[in-house]
C-alpha positions in Angstrom: 0.0 14.9 108.1 2.6 16.8 106.1 1.7 17.8 102.5 2.7 15.3 99.8 4.8 16.3 96.8 3.1 18.7 94.4 5.1 17.6 91.3 2.6 15.0 90.2 -0.4 17.4 90.1 0.7 18.4 86.6 0.4 14.9 85.1 -1.8 11.8 85.6 -1.1 8.1 85.4 -0.1 6.7 82.0 -3.2 6.4 79.7 -1.3 3.8 77.7 -0.8 1.5 80.7 -4.3 2.1 81.8 -5.6 1.0 78.4 -3.6 -2.2 78.8 -5.4 -2.9 82.1 -8.8 -2.3 80.4 -7.7 -4.6 77.5 -7.0 -7.4 80.0 -10.3 -6.8 81.8 -12.3 -6.7 78.5 -10.4 -9.6 76.8 -9.6 -7.1 74.0 -6.7 -7.3 71.6 -4.1 -4.9 73.0 -3.1 -2.6 70.2 -2.5 0.1 72.8 0.7 -0.6 74.6 3.5 -1.2 72.0 4.8 -4.7 72.6 4.8 -7.8 70.3 3.0 -11.1 70.9 5.8 -13.0 69.1 9.0 -14.5 70.6 12.4 -12.9 70.8 15.3 -14.4 68.7 15.9 -18.0 69.7 19.6 -17.3 70.3 18.7 -14.9 73.2 16.1 -17.2 74.8 18.4 -20.2 74.5 21.2 -18.2 76.2 18.8 -17.1 78.9 18.0 -20.7 79.7 21.7 -21.4 80.2 22.2 -18.3 82.3 19.3 -19.3 84.6 21.5 -22.2 85.8 25.0 -20.8 85.4 24.5 -17.2 86.5 25.4 -14.4 87.0 22.7 -13.7 89.6 24.2 -11.0 91.7 24.7 -7.2 91.4 26.4 -6.1 88.2 29.0 -3.4 87.8 26.8 -0.3 88.1 27.4 1.1 84.6 26.6 -2.3 83.1 28.4 -5.7 82.7 31.7 -5.2 80.8 31.0 -7.8 78.1 27.5 -6.3 77.5 28.9 -2.8 77.1 31.6 -4.1 74.8 29.0 -5.8 72.6 26.8 -2.7 72.7 29.8 -0.5 71.7 30.4 -2.8 68.6 26.7 -2.9 67.6 25.9 0.8 68.2 29.2 2.0 66.9 28.7 0.1 63.7 25.3 1.8 63.0 26.4 5.2 64.2 29.6 5.1 62.2 31.7 5.9 65.3 34.1 4.0 67.6 32.5 4.1 71.0 34.3 3.7 74.3 32.4 1.2 76.4 34.1 2.5 79.6 33.5 6.2 79.3 30.7 6.8 76.8 27.8 4.6 77.8 25.7 3.3 80.7 23.2 0.5 80.8 19.9 1.5 82.3 16.5 0.1 83.3 15.0 0.6 79.9 15.3 3.7 77.8 12.9 5.3 80.2 15.5 5.5 82.9 18.1 6.6 80.4 15.8 9.6 79.4 15.2 10.5 83.1 18.9 10.3 84.0 19.7 12.4 81.0 17.1 15.1 81.7 18.3 15.4 85.3 21.9 15.6 84.0 21.4 18.3 81.4 18.9 20.6 83.1 18.1 22.5 86.3 14.7 23.4 87.7 13.1 26.1 85.6 14.9 25.2 82.4 13.0 24.7 79.2 12.9 21.6 77.0 11.7 21.8 73.4 9.5 18.8 72.3 7.5 18.1 69.2 3.8 17.5 69.4 2.5 14.8 69.1 5.0 13.1 71.4 5.2 10.1 73.7 3.4 10.9 77.0 6.4 10.1 79.2 8.4 13.1 78.0 6.1 15.7 79.6 5.9 13.9 82.9 9.7 13.3 83.0 10.3 17.0 82.3 7.9 18.1 85.0 9.5 15.7 87.5 12.8 17.5 86.8 11.1 20.9 87.4 11.5 21.9 83.7 9.0 23.6 81.4 8.2 21.9 78.1 8.0 24.1 75.0 6.0 22.3 72.2 6.5 22.7 68.5 3.7 21.1 66.4 4.3 18.5 63.7 1.8 18.9 60.9 0.0 15.8 59.4 0.1 13.8 57.2 3.9 13.9 56.9 4.4 15.5 60.3 6.8 18.2 59.1 7.6 21.3 61.2 7.8 25.0 60.5 11.5 26.1 60.9 10.5 29.5 62.1 8.2 28.1 64.8 11.0 25.8 65.8 13.6 28.6 66.0 11.2 30.7 68.0 11.2 27.9 70.6 15.0 28.1 70.7 14.8 31.8 71.1 12.9 31.3 74.4 16.1 30.1 76.0 15.7 26.4 75.9 18.3 24.2 77.5 17.6 21.0 75.5 15.5 19.6 72.7 14.0 16.1 73.0 13.4 14.2 69.8 12.0 10.7 69.2 13.3 9.4 65.9 11.6 7.5 64.4 8.7 9.1 66.3 6.2 7.7 68.6 3.3 8.1 67.9 3.4 9.7 64.5 5.8 7.3 62.8 7.8 10.2 61.4 11.4 9.7 60.4 13.3 12.9 60.6 15.3 13.5 57.4 19.0 14.3 57.4 18.1 17.8 56.2 15.6 18.3 59.1 18.1 17.0 61.6 20.8 19.2 60.2 18.5 22.3 60.6 17.9 21.3 64.2 21.6 20.6 64.8 22.5 24.1 63.4 20.0 25.6 65.9 21.4 23.6 68.7 24.9 24.9 68.0 23.6 28.5 67.4 21.7 28.7 70.7 24.0 26.3 72.7 21.3 23.7 73.3 21.6 19.9 74.1 19.9 17.2 72.0 18.2 14.3 73.8 17.5 11.6 71.2 15.1 8.7 71.9 16.1 6.2 69.2 14.4 3.0 70.4 12.8 2.5 66.9 16.1 3.0 65.1 15.8 -0.3 63.2 12.2 0.0 62.2 12.3 2.1 59.0 10.2 1.6 55.9 11.1 1.9 52.2 12.2 5.4 51.1 13.4 6.5 54.5 16.7 6.4 56.4 17.6 6.8 60.0 20.3 9.4 60.7 21.9 9.6 64.1 22.0 13.1 65.5 25.3 12.5 67.1 26.8 11.7 63.7 26.2 15.3 62.4 29.0 17.9 62.5 29.4 19.5 65.9 26.7 17.4 67.5 28.6 14.6 69.3 29.6 16.9 72.1 26.0 18.0 72.8 24.0 14.9 72.1 22.7 12.0 74.3 21.4 9.0 72.4 18.9 7.0 74.5 17.7 3.6 73.3 17.0 0.0 74.4 17.0 -3.6 73.3 13.2 -3.8 73.9 12.0 -3.2 70.3 14.9 -4.4 68.3 15.0 -7.8 70.0 11.3 -8.1 71.1 12.2 -8.2 74.8 10.2 -5.2 76.1 9.9 -6.9 79.5 13.6 -7.2 80.1 14.0 -3.5 80.5 17.5 -3.2 79.1 18.2 0.3 78.0 21.2 2.6 77.6 22.5 6.1 77.0 25.5 7.0 74.8 27.1 10.4 75.2 30.6 12.1 75.4 32.4 11.4 78.7 31.8 14.8 80.4 28.0 14.3 80.1 28.2 10.5 80.7 30.1 11.0 83.9 27.0 12.9 85.3 24.5 10.4 83.8 26.3 7.6 85.6 25.9 9.4 88.9 22.1 9.6 88.5 21.9 6.0 87.3 24.0 4.7 90.3 21.7 6.2 92.9 18.5 5.7 91.1 18.7 2.0 90.2 22.2 0.6 91.1 22.3 -1.5 87.9 20.5 -3.4 85.2 19.7 -7.1 85.7 22.8 -9.2 85.5 21.4 -12.4 84.0 19.5 -10.5 81.3 22.5 -8.5 80.2 24.5 -11.7 79.9 21.8 -13.4 77.8 21.2 -10.3 75.7 24.8 -10.3 74.5 23.7 -12.9 72.0 21.4 -10.3 70.4 24.0 -7.6 70.3 26.3 -9.9 68.3 23.6 -10.6 65.6 24.9 -10.2 62.0 23.7 -7.5 59.7 21.2 -9.9 58.1 19.2 -10.0 61.4 18.4 -6.3 61.1 17.5 -6.6 57.5 15.1 -9.5 58.3 13.8 -7.6 61.3 12.9 -4.5 59.2 11.3 -6.7 56.5 9.1 -8.4 59.2 7.8 -5.1 60.4 7.2 -3.9 56.8 5.1 -7.1 56.4 3.1 -6.4 59.5 2.6 -2.8 58.5 1.3 -3.9 55.1 -1.3 -6.3 56.6 -2.5 -3.7 59.0 -2.6 -0.6 56.8 -4.2 -2.5 53.9 -6.8 -3.7 56.3 -7.6 -0.2 57.5 -8.0 1.0 53.9 -10.4 -1.9 53.2 -12.5 -1.0 56.3 -12.4 2.7 55.4 -10.7 4.0 58.5 -8.6 7.1 57.6 -5.0 7.0 59.0 -1.5 8.4 58.5 1.0 6.0 56.9 4.1 5.7 59.2 7.6 6.2 57.9 9.1 4.2 60.8 8.2 2.7 64.2 5.1 0.5 64.4 2.3 2.9 65.2 -0.6 4.2 63.1 -2.6 7.3 64.0 -6.2 6.7 62.9 -9.1 9.1 62.6 -12.1 7.7 64.4 -14.2 10.9 64.3 -16.9 9.2 62.2 -17.4 6.6 64.9 -17.6 8.9 68.0 -20.9 9.9 69.6 -21.7 13.6 70.0 -19.9 15.0 73.0 -17.9 11.8 73.6 -14.2 12.3 74.5 -11.5 10.2 72.9 -10.7 8.6 76.3 -14.3 7.5 76.6 -14.4 6.3 73.1 -11.2 4.1 73.6 -12.6 2.6 76.8 -15.9 1.8 75.1 -14.2 0.5 72.0 -12.1 -2.0 74.1 -15.2 -3.3 75.8 -17.6 -3.4 72.8 -15.3 -4.0 69.8 -12.6 -5.9 71.6 -9.6 -3.8 70.4 -7.7 -1.5 72.7 -6.0 1.7 71.4 -4.7 4.9 72.9 -6.6 8.3 72.8 -4.7 10.9 70.8 -5.0 13.5 73.6 -2.3 11.5 75.3 0.1 12.7 72.6 -1.1 15.9 71.1 -0.8 19.3 72.9 -3.1 20.8 70.3 -6.8 20.4 70.5 -7.0 17.0 68.7 -9.8 14.8 69.9 -10.6 12.4 67.0 -7.3 10.5 66.7 -6.3 7.3 68.3 -2.9 5.4 68.2 -2.9 1.7 67.3 0.1 -0.5 66.9 0.8 -3.4 64.6 3.7 -5.3 66.3 1.6 -8.5 66.3 1.4 -11.9 64.7 -0.4 -12.1 61.4 -3.3 -13.9 63.0 -3.6 -11.3 65.7 -3.7 -8.5 63.2 -6.3 -10.2 61.1 -8.5 -10.8 64.1 -8.1 -7.2 65.2 -9.0 -6.0 61.7 -12.1 -8.3 61.7 -13.2 -6.6 64.9 -12.4 -3.1 63.7 -14.7 -3.8 60.7 -17.6 -3.7 63.2 -16.8 -0.3 64.6 -19.8 1.4 63.1 -22.2 -1.3 64.0 -21.0 -1.6 67.7 -20.1 2.0 68.4 -22.9 4.1 66.8 
């Protein structure tokens, strides 16, 4: 038999998705994979019920249904402060994951370097390797997860083709300030580097912080691709409706990859999701307040238990230090698997996100109903008893 591809020897299966399977097997509360256990907005689900009978049920236009793109242009343009052309500056993808992959393949060639911050979402490394690129990591320093500008510029000096930034960040919850993004933007312009922005948590921001779109900064529209999705904003992670927004010369190439990778996003789901994209400003304010409420329940509970953690500025993840509960010689992966089975709460080992030698951190998320969070906290209160 011929040799199989060697690309996947540099990464393994997703630890996050593996922890979900372990959570199901162990009947544990899944605080590993970041999806809510509450319903999407009623306007969306009501519209989906209608569409299930009326259609459309066939192939969409490859770049996305026209009415969906028009609604997205209104919604995204409002928040970005820019008039977006739904015909030439966006494409609808199978989740933001596909948007990121299409973008990386569009902007890079095999052997190119992509700057990433550490910790970062596990997908980025695998996506870069699949494209034949070399990741260059720049550490974010807890508890605020700031970065050293000199270390960052040194990464640019290595001849990077692009920088990939999640803002707000998964898993750290960091919200990059306008000044930080301006510094990065200046480096992108100085070294002629593209910016790939993962902005799926753009509407989950906590008091004292503000989300700035990279493509809104001077000189950055021409070299920025903004990837996002409806998954988090409308609590429909299973619908897999994502998108990329970019200037036409870049978007023309992204559309090519999208066309031959996936043909198009699901027609009935795009039609139903238009009801979400047309939500008033009050929806996003109530949405943010709901997440602030869940964050308070969960972080207050962790403080009461005595589990150290970093307080997120955005998104819905907490990085918790579980070093005091680990057995000697135990890896964080082993700890998380044992914790799911013995304590009944599933989380993600920090080694999935950090490129530094960090072995005592786990990621947990709080996008859950109040009663789910309270039950999870009750179980976490037994960590010492059940794990040591």
